[in-house]
N, CA, C and O atoms as a printed pandas DataFrame, in Angstrom:
     atom_number atom_name residue_name chain_id  residue_number  x_coord  y_coord  z_coord
0              1         N          MET        A               1  226.105 -119.414  102.384
1              2        CA          MET        A               1  226.005 -118.045  102.193
2              3         C          MET        A               1  225.551 -117.568  101.007
3              4         O          MET        A               1  224.822 -116.577  100.964
4              5         N          LYS        A               2  225.937 -118.226   99.927
5              6        CA          LYS        A               2  225.464 -117.623   98.348
6              7         C          LYS        A               2  223.994 -118.062   98.397
7              8         O          LYS        A               2  223.231 -117.308   97.793
8              9         N          LYS        A               3  223.484 -119.055   98.953
9             10        CA          LYS        A               3  221.959 -119.506   98.994
10            11         C          LYS        A               3  221.068 -118.304   99.931
11            12         O          LYS        A               3  219.900 -118.065   99.623
12            13         N          ASN        A               4  221.536 -117.799  100.745
13            14        CA          ASN        A               4  220.920 -116.826  101.456
14            15         C          ASN        A               4  220.940 -115.677  100.804
15            16         O          ASN        A               4  219.956 -114.957  100.976
16            17         N          LYS        A               5  221.844 -115.269  100.052
17            18        CA          LYS        A               5  222.019 -114.066   99.413
18            19         C          LYS        A               5  221.048 -114.132   98.163
19            20         O          LYS        A               5  220.463 -113.104   97.824
20            21         N          ILE        A               6  220.854 -115.374   97.436
21            22        CA          ILE        A               6  220.051 -115.439   96.273
22            23         C          ILE        A               6  218.558 -115.384   96.911
23            24         O          ILE        A               6  217.704 -114.740   96.301
24            25         N          ILE        A               7  218.217 -116.052   98.139
25            26        CA          ILE        A               7  216.882 -115.941   98.692
26            27         C          ILE        A               7  216.614 -114.482   98.905
27            28         O          ILE        A               7  215.515 -114.034   98.578
28            29         N          GLY        A               8  217.501 -113.733   99.411
29            30        CA          GLY        A               8  217.355 -112.306   99.854
30            31         C          GLY        A               8  217.126 -111.619   98.751
31            32         O          GLY        A               8  216.287 -110.725   98.862
32            33         N          ILE        A               9  217.715 -111.795   97.524
33            34        CA          ILE        A               9  217.424 -110.810   96.229
34            35         C          ILE        A               9  216.152 -111.597   95.601
35            36         O          ILE        A               9  215.477 -110.862   94.880
36            37         N          LEU        A              10  215.853 -112.426   95.670
37            38        CA          LEU        A              10  214.528 -112.983   95.270
38            39         C          LEU        A              10  213.478 -112.366   95.977
39            40         O          LEU        A              10  212.474 -111.923   95.418
40            41         N          ALA        A              11  213.700 -112.320   97.319
41            42        CA          ALA        A              11  212.609 -111.598   98.264
42            43         C          ALA        A              11  212.408 -110.102   97.709
43            44         O          ALA        A              11  211.339 -109.667   97.281
44            45         N          VAL        A              12  213.477 -109.470   97.781
45            46        CA          VAL        A              12  213.556 -108.160   97.325
46            47         C          VAL        A              12  212.651 -107.989   95.823
47            48         O          VAL        A              12  211.803 -107.125   95.599
48            49         N          VAL        A              13  213.036 -108.910   95.038
49            50        CA          VAL        A              13  212.489 -108.666   93.498
50            51         C          VAL        A              13  210.612 -108.923   93.840
51            52         O          VAL        A              13  209.699 -108.198   93.443
52            53         N          VAL        A              14  210.524 -109.950   94.529
53            54        CA          VAL        A              14  209.022 -110.343   94.817
54            55         C          VAL        A              14  208.400 -109.103   95.448
55            56         O          VAL        A              14  207.283 -108.749   95.070
56            57         N          LEU        A              15  209.023 -108.456   96.339
57            58        CA          LEU        A              15  208.500 -107.361   97.099
58            59         C          LEU        A              15  208.188 -106.181   96.262
59            60         O          LEU        A              15  207.180 -105.488   96.401
60            61         N          GLY        A              16  209.315 -105.959   95.200
61            62        CA          GLY        A              16  209.236 -104.872   94.470
62            63         C          GLY        A              16  208.025 -105.174   93.349
63            64         O          GLY        A              16  207.256 -104.265   93.034
64            65         N          ILE        A              17  207.933 -106.244   92.886
65            66        CA          ILE        A              17  206.774 -106.569   91.963
66            67         C          ILE        A              17  205.430 -106.296   92.527
67            68         O          ILE        A              17  204.520 -105.767   91.888
68            69         N          GLY        A              18  205.336 -106.787   94.083
69            70        CA          GLY        A              18  204.071 -106.511   94.585
70            71         C          GLY        A              18  203.668 -105.019   94.711
71            72         O          GLY        A              18  202.539 -104.608   94.444
72            73         N          VAL        A              19  204.800 -104.167   95.186
73            74        CA          VAL        A              19  204.603 -102.597   95.380
74            75         C          VAL        A              19  204.130 -102.088   94.020
75            76         O          VAL        A              19  203.221 -101.264   93.925
76            77         N          LEU        A              20  204.800 -102.623   92.930
77            78        CA          LEU        A              20  204.618 -102.140   91.669
78            79         C          LEU        A              20  203.014 -102.382   91.225
79            80         O          LEU        A              20  202.311 -101.465   90.801
80            81         N          CYS        A              21  202.627 -103.539   91.365
81            82        CA          CYS        A              21  201.070 -103.960   91.127
82            83         C          CYS        A              21  200.231 -103.133   92.051
83            84         O          CYS        A              21  199.263 -102.555   91.556
84            85         N          PHE        A              22  200.472 -103.004   93.307
85            86        CA          PHE        A              22  199.651 -102.215   94.017
86            87         C          PHE        A              22  199.614 -100.722   93.618
87            88         O          PHE        A              22  198.526 -100.156   93.725
88            89         N          GLY        A              23  200.433 -100.180   93.272
89            90        CA          GLY        A              23  200.841  -98.785   92.632
90            91         C          GLY        A              23  199.780  -98.715   91.448
91            92         O          GLY        A              23  198.841  -97.919   91.459
92            93         N          VAL        A              24  199.984  -99.488   90.582
93            94        CA          VAL        A              24  199.201  -99.622   89.154
94            95         C          VAL        A              24  197.540  -99.762   89.708
95            96         O          VAL        A              24  196.623  -99.041   89.315
96            97         N          TRP        A              25  197.436 -100.702   90.559
97            98        CA          TRP        A              25  195.830 -100.835   90.941
98            99         C          TRP        A              25  195.435  -99.517   91.480
99           100         O          TRP        A              25  194.338  -99.070   91.142
100          101         N          PHE        A              26  196.257  -98.783   92.342
101          102        CA          PHE        A              26  195.854  -97.737   93.127
102          103         C          PHE        A              26  195.440  -96.443   92.248
103          104         O          PHE        A              26  194.537  -95.652   92.521
104          105         N          LEU        A              27  196.297  -96.409   91.143
105          106        CA          LEU        A              27  196.396  -95.251   90.228
106          107         C          LEU        A              27  195.277  -95.627   89.133
107          108         O          LEU        A              27  194.729  -94.699   88.538
108          109         N          LEU        A              28  195.011  -96.622   88.920
109          110        CA          LEU        A              28  194.006  -96.923   87.838
110          111         C          LEU        A              28  192.612  -96.904   88.742
111          112         O          LEU        A              28  192.561  -96.759   89.964
112          113         N          SER        A              29  191.514  -97.085   87.847
113          114        CA          SER        A              29  190.196  -96.915   88.142
114          115         C          SER        A              29  189.671  -98.214   88.752
115          116         O          SER        A              29  188.474  -98.262   89.036
116          117         N          THR        A              30  190.521  -99.361   88.999
117          118        CA          THR        A              30  190.165 -100.688   89.333
118          119         C          THR        A              30  189.321 -100.365   90.838
119          120         O          THR        A              30  189.753  -99.635   91.730
120          121         N          GLY        A              31  188.194 -101.009   90.853
121          122        CA          GLY        A              31  187.538 -100.919   92.289
122          123         C          GLY        A              31  186.656  -99.599   92.273
123          124         O          GLY        A              31  186.011  -99.360   93.293
124          125         N          SER        A              32  186.585  -98.835   91.337
125          126        CA          SER        A              32  185.844  -97.740   91.475
126          127         C          SER        A              32  184.413  -97.941   91.435
127          128         O          SER        A              32  183.990  -98.889   90.772
128          129         N          SER        A              33  183.529  -97.114   92.108
129          130        CA          SER        A              33  182.188  -97.220   91.913
130          131         C          SER        A              33  181.572  -95.669   91.646
131          132         O          SER        A              33  182.234  -94.643   91.804
132          133         N          TYR        A              34  180.352  -95.713   91.266
133          134        CA          TYR        A              34  179.614  -94.530   90.644
134          135         C          TYR        A              34  178.554  -94.165   91.783
135          136         O          TYR        A              34  177.802  -95.032   92.229
136          137         N          TYR        A              35  178.526  -92.850   92.232
137          138        CA          TYR        A              35  177.530  -92.466   92.879
138          139         C          TYR        A              35  176.779  -91.272   92.291
139          140         O          TYR        A              35  177.272  -90.666   91.340
140          141         N          TYR        A              36  175.611  -90.910   92.815
141          142        CA          TYR        A              36  175.023  -89.892   91.717
142          143         C          TYR        A              36  174.375  -88.640   92.986
143          144         O          TYR        A              36  173.979  -88.978   94.101
144          145         N          THR        A              37  174.396  -87.467   92.572
145          146        CA          THR        A              37  174.008  -86.681   93.625
146          147         C          THR        A              37  173.576  -85.268   92.883
147          148         O          THR        A              37  173.975  -85.038   91.741
148          149         N          GLN        A              38  172.817  -84.425   93.531
149          150        CA          GLN        A              38  172.276  -83.269   92.965
150          151         C          GLN        A              38  172.980  -82.255   93.784
151          152         O          GLN        A              38  173.212  -82.460   94.976
152          153         N          ILE        A              39  173.328  -81.154   93.170
153          154        CA          ILE        A              39  174.057  -79.838   93.737
154          155         C          ILE        A              39  172.892  -79.093   94.445
155          156         O          ILE        A              39  171.901  -78.708   93.825
156          157         N          ASP        A              40  173.075  -78.907   95.826
157          158        CA          ASP        A              40  172.534  -77.933   96.581
158          159         C          ASP        A              40  173.484  -76.866   97.125
159          160         O          ASP        A              40  174.156  -77.168   98.111
160          161         N          ASN        A              41  173.586  -75.869   96.685
161          162        CA          ASN        A              41  174.807  -74.778   97.169
162          163         C          ASN        A              41  174.341  -74.170   98.449
163          164         O          ASN        A              41  174.964  -73.183   98.840
164          165         N          THR        A              42  173.344  -74.607   99.158
165          166        CA          THR        A              42  173.262  -74.301  100.572
166          167         C          THR        A              42  174.166  -74.967  101.402
167          168         O          THR        A              42  174.395  -74.597  102.553
168          169         N          LYS        A              43  174.735  -76.014  100.826
169          170        CA          LYS        A              43  175.489  -77.187  101.478
170          171         C          LYS        A              43  177.040  -76.908  101.344
171          172         O          LYS        A              43  177.870  -77.662  101.851
172          173         N          ILE        A              44  177.390  -75.731  100.599
173          174        CA          ILE        A              44  178.719  -75.590  100.059
174          175         C          ILE        A              44  179.660  -74.885  101.138
175          176         O          ILE        A              44  179.244  -73.909  101.762
176          177         N          GLU        A              45  180.764  -75.331  101.314
177          178        CA          GLU        A              45  181.612  -74.642  102.068
178          179         C          GLU        A              45  182.955  -74.114  101.478
179          180         O          GLU        A              45  183.701  -74.911  100.909
180          181         N          GLN        A              46  183.264  -72.900  101.586
181          182        CA          GLN        A              46  184.334  -72.114  100.666
182          183         C          GLN        A              46  185.283  -72.207  101.749
183          184         O          GLN        A              46  185.051  -71.960  102.933
184          185         N          GLY        A              47  186.625  -72.674  101.120
185          186        CA          GLY        A              47  187.902  -72.788  101.908
186          187         C          GLY        A              47  188.522  -71.395  101.807
187          188         O          GLY        A              47  188.241  -70.612  100.900
188          189         N          GLU        A              48  189.389  -71.134  102.799
189          190        CA          GLU        A              48  190.218  -69.970  102.910
190          191         C          GLU        A              48  191.680  -70.221  102.178
191          192         O          GLU        A              48  192.183  -71.345  102.201
192          193         N          PRO        A              49  192.234  -69.276  101.625
193          194        CA          PRO        A              49  193.299  -69.658  100.910
194          195         C          PRO        A              49  194.375  -69.700  102.030
195          196         O          PRO        A              49  194.361  -68.842  102.912
196          197         N          ARG        A              50  195.313  -70.691  102.008
197          198        CA          ARG        A              50  196.233  -71.092  102.971
198          199         C          ARG        A              50  197.704  -70.853  102.443
199          200         O          ARG        A              50  198.373  -71.773  101.972
200          201         N          GLN        A              51  198.166  -69.541  102.553
201          202        CA          GLN        A              51  199.439  -69.312  101.914
202          203         C          GLN        A              51  200.469  -70.039  102.314
203          204         O          GLN        A              51  200.619  -70.049  103.536
204          205         N          GLY        A              52  201.318  -70.723  101.619
205          206        CA          GLY        A              52  202.589  -71.596  101.826
206          207         C          GLY        A              52  202.359  -73.004  102.505
207          208         O          GLY        A              52  203.232  -73.792  102.869
208          209         N          VAL        A              53  200.986  -73.145  102.596
209          210        CA          VAL        A              53  200.740  -74.636  103.289
210          211         C          VAL        A              53  200.236  -75.462  102.169
211          212         O          VAL        A              53  199.583  -75.064  101.204
212          213         N          VAL        A              54  200.634  -76.681  102.433
213          214        CA          VAL        A              54  200.048  -77.759  101.395
214          215         C          VAL        A              54  198.744  -78.175  101.671
215          216         O          VAL        A              54  198.356  -78.663  102.733
216          217         N          ASP        A              55  198.022  -77.939  100.570
217          218        CA          ASP        A              55  196.582  -78.136  100.552
218          219         C          ASP        A              55  196.142  -79.791  100.204
219          220         O          ASP        A              55  196.064  -80.153   99.030
220          221         N          LEU        A              56  195.939  -80.488  101.036
221          222        CA          LEU        A              56  195.784  -81.963  100.682
222          223         C          LEU        A              56  194.519  -82.208   99.841
223          224         O          LEU        A              56  194.425  -83.261   99.209
224          225         N          LYS        A              57  193.494  -81.239   99.801
225          226        CA          LYS        A              57  192.325  -81.338   98.964
226          227         C          LYS        A              57  192.686  -80.784   97.568
227          228         O          LYS        A              57  191.742  -80.253   96.983
228          229         N          GLY        A              58  193.752  -80.805   96.986
229          230        CA          GLY        A              58  194.168  -80.504   95.752
230          231         C          GLY        A              58  193.894  -79.202   95.219
231          232         O          GLY        A              58  193.781  -79.011   94.008
232          233         N          GLY        A              59  193.779  -78.283   96.099
233          234        CA          GLY        A              59  193.652  -76.690   95.838
234          235         C          GLY        A              59  192.121  -76.580   95.534
235          236         O          GLY        A              59  191.858  -75.814   94.608
236          237         N          MET        A              60  191.069  -77.196   96.133
237          238        CA          MET        A              60  189.843  -77.158   95.526
238          239         C          MET        A              60  189.228  -76.123   96.572
239          240         O          MET        A              60  189.247  -76.339   97.784
240          241         N          ALA        A              61  188.667  -74.949   95.979
241          242        CA          ALA        A              61  188.335  -73.677   96.764
242          243         C          ALA        A              61  186.701  -73.957   97.384
243          244         O          ALA        A              61  186.232  -73.228   98.258
244          245         N          TYR        A              62  186.006  -75.009   96.844
245          246        CA          TYR        A              62  184.868  -75.324   97.215
246          247         C          TYR        A              62  184.465  -76.702   97.850
247          248         O          TYR        A              62  184.840  -77.669   97.187
248          249         N          SER        A              63  183.828  -76.964   98.915
249          250        CA          SER        A              63  183.814  -78.498   99.415
250          251         C          SER        A              63  182.205  -78.704   99.523
251          252         O          SER        A              63  181.441  -78.021  100.204
252          253         N          TYR        A              64  181.891  -79.737   98.745
253          254        CA          TYR        A              64  180.663  -80.116   99.122
254          255         C          TYR        A              64  180.246  -81.177   99.869
255          256         O          TYR        A              64  180.951  -82.179   99.747
256          257         N          THR        A              65  179.286  -81.262  100.626
257          258        CA          THR        A              65  178.912  -82.683  101.519
258          259         C          THR        A              65  177.427  -82.830  101.057
259          260         O          THR        A              65  176.507  -82.079  101.383
260          261         N          LEU        A              66  177.341  -83.988  100.197
261          262        CA          LEU        A              66  175.820  -84.020   99.678
262          263         C          LEU        A              66  175.289  -85.575  100.074
263          264         O          LEU        A              66  176.100  -86.453  100.372
264          265         N          PRO        A              67  174.071  -85.773  100.046
265          266        CA          PRO        A              67  173.654  -87.141   99.923
266          267         C          PRO        A              67  173.951  -87.764   98.491
267          268         O          PRO        A              67  173.705  -87.062   97.509
268          269         N          ALA        A              68  174.381  -88.828   98.345
269          270        CA          ALA        A              68  174.541  -89.509   96.960
270          271         C          ALA        A              68  174.113  -90.789   97.130
271          272         O          ALA        A              68  174.148  -91.398   98.199
272          273         N          TYR        A              69  173.558  -91.364   95.704
273          274        CA          TYR        A              69  173.115  -92.723   95.682
274          275         C          TYR        A              69  173.916  -93.724   94.946
275          276         O          TYR        A              69  174.596  -93.202   94.062
276          277         N          ASP        A              70  174.016  -94.770   95.027
277          278        CA          ASP        A              70  174.914  -95.827   94.173
278          279         C          ASP        A              70  173.690  -96.136   93.218
279          280         O          ASP        A              70  172.603  -95.577   93.367
280          281         N          GLU        A              71  173.924  -96.988   92.310
281          282        CA          GLU        A              71  173.202  -97.374   91.110
282          283         C          GLU        A              71  171.900  -98.283   91.726
283          284         O          GLU        A              71  170.941  -98.385   90.961
284          285         N          HIS        A              72  171.809  -98.859   92.868
285          286        CA          HIS        A              72  170.758  -99.515   93.500
286          287         C          HIS        A              72  170.010  -98.639   94.336
287          288         O          HIS        A              72  169.107  -99.201   94.954
288          289         N          GLY        A              73  170.159  -97.217   94.555
289          290        CA          GLY        A              73  169.608  -96.180   95.389
290          291         C          GLY        A              73  170.036  -96.151   96.819
291          292         O          GLY        A              73  169.500  -95.414   97.646
292          293         N          LYS        A              74  170.995  -96.955   97.085
293          294        CA          LYS        A              74  171.567  -96.862   98.402
294          295         C          LYS        A              74  172.243  -95.436   98.692
295          296         O          LYS        A              74  173.080  -94.912   97.957
296          297         N          GLU        A              75  171.752  -94.909   99.857
297          298        CA          GLU        A              75  172.356  -93.392  100.097
298          299         C          GLU        A              75  173.547  -93.427  100.979
299          300         O          GLU        A              75  173.703  -94.332  101.798
300          301         N          LYS        A              76  174.382  -92.463  100.826
301          302        CA          LYS        A              76  175.627  -92.271  101.472
302          303         C          LYS        A              76  176.067  -90.705  101.398
303          304         O          LYS        A              76  176.142  -90.155  100.300
304          305         N          ASP        A              77  176.303  -90.134  102.386
305          306        CA          ASP        A              77  176.933  -88.755  102.277
306          307         C          ASP        A              77  178.127  -88.716  101.888
307          308         O          ASP        A              77  178.931  -89.384  102.538
308          309         N          ILE        A              78  178.595  -87.970  100.777
309          310        CA          ILE        A              78  179.844  -88.006  100.157
310          311         C          ILE        A              78  180.307  -86.472  100.177
311          312         O          ILE        A              78  179.548  -85.544   99.897
312          313         N          THR        A              79  181.735  -86.315  100.566
313          314        CA          THR        A              79  182.098  -84.891  100.471
314          315         C          THR        A              79  183.221  -85.000   99.304
315          316         O          THR        A              79  184.032  -85.926   99.273
316          317         N          PHE        A              80  183.179  -83.942   98.338
317          318        CA          PHE        A              80  184.020  -83.748   97.209
318          319         C          PHE        A              80  184.361  -82.135   97.161
319          320         O          PHE        A              80  183.764  -81.312   97.856
320          321         N          GLY        A              81  185.314  -81.843   96.322
321          322        CA          GLY        A              81  185.644  -80.709   96.291
322          323         C          GLY        A              81  185.478  -80.133   94.581
323          324         O          GLY        A              81  185.241  -80.901   93.649
324          325         N          ALA        A              82  185.642  -78.787   94.448
325          326        CA          ALA        A              82  185.233  -78.149   93.221
326          327         C          ALA        A              82  186.147  -76.951   93.212
327          328         O          ALA        A              82  186.489  -76.379   94.248
328          329         N          SER        A              83  186.521  -76.602   92.032
329          330        CA          SER        A              83  187.449  -75.204   92.160
330          331         C          SER        A              83  186.386  -74.020   91.801
331          332         O          SER        A              83  186.752  -72.848   91.716
332          333         N          ARG        A              84  185.075  -74.419   91.602
333          334        CA          ARG        A              84  184.303  -73.086   91.471
334          335         C          ARG        A              84  183.016  -73.790   91.871
335          336         O          ARG        A              84  182.932  -75.018   91.906
336          337         N          GLU        A              85  181.871  -72.845   92.215
337          338        CA          GLU        A              85  180.498  -73.066   92.656
338          339         C          GLU        A              85  179.828  -73.742   91.539
339          340         O          GLU        A              85  179.843  -73.207   90.430
340          341         N          LEU        A              86  179.214  -74.919   91.733
341          342        CA          LEU        A              86  178.612  -75.527   90.665
342          343         C          LEU        A              86  177.321  -75.163   90.482
343          344         O          LEU        A              86  176.778  -74.579   91.419
344          345         N          ARG        A              87  176.634  -75.394   89.387
345          346        CA          ARG        A              87  175.326  -75.128   88.985
346          347         C          ARG        A              87  174.265  -75.757   89.731
347          348         O          ARG        A              87  174.202  -76.971   89.924
348          349         N          GLU        A              88  173.285  -74.753   90.219
349          350        CA          GLU        A              88  172.322  -75.343   91.330
350          351         C          GLU        A              88  171.436  -76.264   90.880
351          352         O          GLU        A              88  170.702  -76.007   89.925
352          353         N          GLY        A              89  171.414  -77.173   91.373
353          354        CA          GLY        A              89  170.247  -78.349   90.950
354          355         C          GLY        A              89  170.874  -79.439   89.936
355          356         O          GLY        A              89  170.245  -80.419   89.537
356          357         N          ALA        A              90  172.092  -79.154   89.605
357          358        CA          ALA        A              90  172.850  -80.000   88.504
358          359         C          ALA        A              90  172.861  -81.271   89.032
359          360         O          ALA        A              90  172.888  -81.450   90.250
360          361         N          PHE        A              91  172.839  -82.341   88.083
361          362        CA          PHE        A              91  173.090  -83.775   88.594
362          363         C          PHE        A              91  174.440  -84.165   88.394
363          364         O          PHE        A              91  174.997  -83.783   87.365
364          365         N          LEU        A              92  175.122  -84.940   89.302
365          366        CA          LEU        A              92  176.644  -85.346   89.145
366          367         C          LEU        A              92  176.744  -86.691   89.305
367          368         O          LEU        A              92  176.190  -87.252   90.251
368          369         N          ARG        A              93  177.481  -87.364   88.373
369          370        CA          ARG        A              93  177.999  -88.609   88.648
370          371         C          ARG        A              93  179.495  -88.571   89.487
371          372         O          ARG        A              93  180.471  -88.027   88.969
372          373         N          LEU        A              94  179.550  -89.074   90.552
373          374        CA          LEU        A              94  180.755  -89.057   91.174
374          375         C          LEU        A              94  181.638  -90.353   90.981
375          376         O          LEU        A              94  180.912  -91.326   91.187
376          377         N          THR        A              95  182.620  -90.648   90.740
377          378        CA          THR        A              95  183.506  -91.655   90.466
378          379         C          THR        A              95  184.319  -91.753   91.910
379          380         O          THR        A              95  185.148  -90.887   92.191
380          381         N          ILE        A              96  184.036  -92.859   92.813
381          382        CA          ILE        A              96  184.775  -92.972   93.975
382          383         C          ILE        A              96  185.632  -94.371   93.734
383          384         O          ILE        A              96  185.344  -95.401   93.125
384          385         N          MET        A              97  186.856  -93.948   94.503
385          386        CA          MET        A              97  187.840  -95.326   94.678
386          387         C          MET        A              97  188.180  -95.562   96.046
387          388         O          MET        A              97  188.396  -94.613   96.799
388          389         N          PRO        A              98  188.246  -96.754   96.430
389          390        CA          PRO        A              98  188.727  -97.039   97.698
390          391         C          PRO        A              98  189.904  -96.197   98.195
391          392         O          PRO        A              98  190.817  -95.941   97.408
392          393         N          VAL        A              99  189.934  -95.776   99.389
393          394        CA          VAL        A              99  191.193  -95.107   99.972
394          395         C          VAL        A              99  191.043  -93.797   99.508
395          396         O          VAL        A              99  190.761  -92.918  100.322
396          397         N          ARG        A             100  191.222  -93.468   98.053
397          398        CA          ARG        A             100  191.120  -92.165   97.524
398          399         C          ARG        A             100  190.030  -91.322   97.674
399          400         O          ARG        A             100  190.208  -90.104   97.676
400          401         N          GLY        A             101  188.812  -91.852   97.813
401          402        CA          GLY        A             101  187.637  -91.125   97.654
402          403         C          GLY        A             101  187.094  -90.537   96.372
403          404         O          GLY        A             101  187.158  -91.279   95.392
404          405         N          VAL        A             102  186.612  -89.432   96.218
405          406        CA          VAL        A             102  186.227  -89.024   94.932
406          407         C          VAL        A             102  187.292  -88.435   94.133
407          408         O          VAL        A             102  188.002  -87.519   94.550
408          409         N          VAL        A             103  187.423  -89.077   92.740
409          410        CA          VAL        A             103  188.495  -88.901   92.054
410          411         C          VAL        A             103  188.144  -88.207   90.855
411          412         O          VAL        A             103  189.030  -87.735   90.143
412          413         N          GLU        A             104  186.834  -88.091   90.541
413          414        CA          GLU        A             104  186.316  -87.498   89.501
414          415         C          GLU        A             104  184.767  -87.177   89.383
415          416         O          GLU        A             104  183.963  -88.005   89.808
416          417         N          TRP        A             105  184.367  -86.079   88.857
417          418        CA          TRP        A             105  182.809  -85.862   88.899
418          419         C          TRP        A             105  182.531  -85.333   87.321
419          420         O          TRP        A             105  183.374  -84.791   86.606
420          421         N          SER        A             106  181.193  -85.618   86.979
421          422        CA          SER        A             106  180.845  -84.992   85.813
422          423         C          SER        A             106  179.487  -84.860   85.738
423          424         O          SER        A             106  178.729  -85.729   86.168
424          425         N          GLU        A             107  179.133  -83.896   85.253
425          426        CA          GLU        A             107  177.548  -83.470   85.244
426          427         C          GLU        A             107  176.784  -84.350   84.234
427          428         O          GLU        A             107  177.255  -84.541   83.112
428          429         N          VAL        A             108  175.571  -84.906   84.631
429          430        CA          VAL        A             108  174.861  -85.769   83.659
430          431         C          VAL        A             108  173.629  -85.007   83.587
431          432         O          VAL        A             108  173.425  -83.966   84.210
432          433         N          GLN        A             109  172.699  -85.663   82.679
433          434        CA          GLN        A             109  171.325  -85.355   82.653
434          435         C          GLN        A             109  170.436  -86.307   83.526
435          436         O          GLN        A             109  170.899  -87.415   83.798
436          437         N          TYR        A             110  169.257  -85.973   83.960
437          438        CA          TYR        A             110  168.337  -86.580   84.667
438          439         C          TYR        A             110  168.177  -87.857   84.060
439          440         O          TYR        A             110  168.338  -88.880   84.725
440          441         N          GLU        A             111  167.845  -87.888   82.744
441          442        CA          GLU        A             111  167.575  -89.326   82.058
442          443         C          GLU        A             111  168.727  -90.226   82.057
443          444         O          GLU        A             111  168.505  -91.425   81.888
444          445         N          GLU        A             112  170.034  -89.780   82.236
445          446        CA          GLU        A             112  171.087  -90.632   82.490
446          447         C          GLU        A             112  171.337  -91.170   83.800
447          448         O          GLU        A             112  172.271  -91.952   83.975
448          449         N          LEU        A             113  170.510  -90.782   84.812
449          450        CA          LEU        A             113  170.501  -91.343   86.209
450          451         C          LEU        A             113  170.040  -92.880   86.138
451          452         O          LEU        A             113  169.128  -93.124   85.347
452          453         N          PRO        A             114  170.532  -93.850   86.820
453          454        CA          PRO        A             114  169.806  -95.087   86.792
454          455         C          PRO        A             114  168.344  -94.954   87.479
455          456         O          PRO        A             114  168.164  -94.077   88.324
456          457         N          GLU        A             115  167.399  -95.756   87.139
457          458        CA          GLU        A             115  166.046  -95.690   87.291
458          459         C          GLU        A             115  165.959  -95.778   88.737
459          460         O          GLU        A             115  165.080  -95.060   89.214
460          461         N          GLU        A             116  166.657  -96.487   89.587
461          462        CA          GLU        A             116  166.447  -96.478   90.992
462          463         C          GLU        A             116  167.092  -95.129   91.773
463          464         O          GLU        A             116  166.794  -94.890   92.943
464          465         N          VAL        A             117  167.775  -94.492   91.196
465          466        CA          VAL        A             117  168.160  -93.061   91.424
466          467         C          VAL        A             117  167.290  -91.900   91.162
467          468         O          VAL        A             117  167.146  -90.961   91.944
468          469         N          GLN        A             118  166.710  -92.024   89.995
469          470        CA          GLN        A             118  165.768  -90.883   89.500
470          471         C          GLN        A             118  164.706  -90.701   90.542
471          472         O          GLN        A             118  164.326  -89.539   90.683
472          473         N          GLY        A             119  164.228  -91.482   91.193
473          474        CA          GLY        A             119  163.093  -91.349   92.214
474          475         C          GLY        A             119  163.565  -90.551   93.297
475          476         O          GLY        A             119  162.711  -89.941   93.940
476          477         N          LYS        A             120  164.838  -90.432   93.642
477          478        CA          LYS        A             120  165.386  -89.931   94.807
478          479         C          LYS        A             120  165.695  -88.128   94.700
479          480         O          LYS        A             120  166.041  -87.354   95.593
480          481         N          PHE        A             121  165.445  -87.899   93.406
481          482        CA          PHE        A             121  165.722  -86.444   93.114
482          483         C          PHE        A             121  164.537  -85.820   92.358
483          484         O          PHE        A             121  163.869  -86.466   91.550
484          485         N          LYS        A             122  164.327  -84.629   92.640
485          486        CA          LYS        A             122  163.246  -83.894   92.011
486          487         C          LYS        A             122  163.838  -83.324   90.615
487          488         O          LYS        A             122  164.965  -82.830   90.631
488          489         N          GLN        A             123  163.254  -83.370   89.664
489          490        CA          GLN        A             123  163.636  -82.801   88.185
490          491         C          GLN        A             123  163.955  -81.515   88.100
491          492         O          GLN        A             123  164.253  -81.023   87.012
């Protein structure tokens, strides 16, 4: 009986450590990748305020779905939110994490884009 109890406690400890490691990996930027896009405000969607309802998009008032390119020039349509309308023609670097999607975006200059990506956009 005592042996089974020890095995059970060890199993719970190992499971707890596994869940903790997964949580740390999930919250940190391990496995993140970068995509680059150019703002086109004709492809913006403005959300309606939803009083009393939890907004899973983090309260972002605007949603963009734009073609984006990884550092090798591979295209993918990506949707991300913003709290305001972004500057027309601005270049963005999107930080993408598995499962979570876009976790961050920042404006970059054309010269900061990877060479394979620069040819995809007009300056």
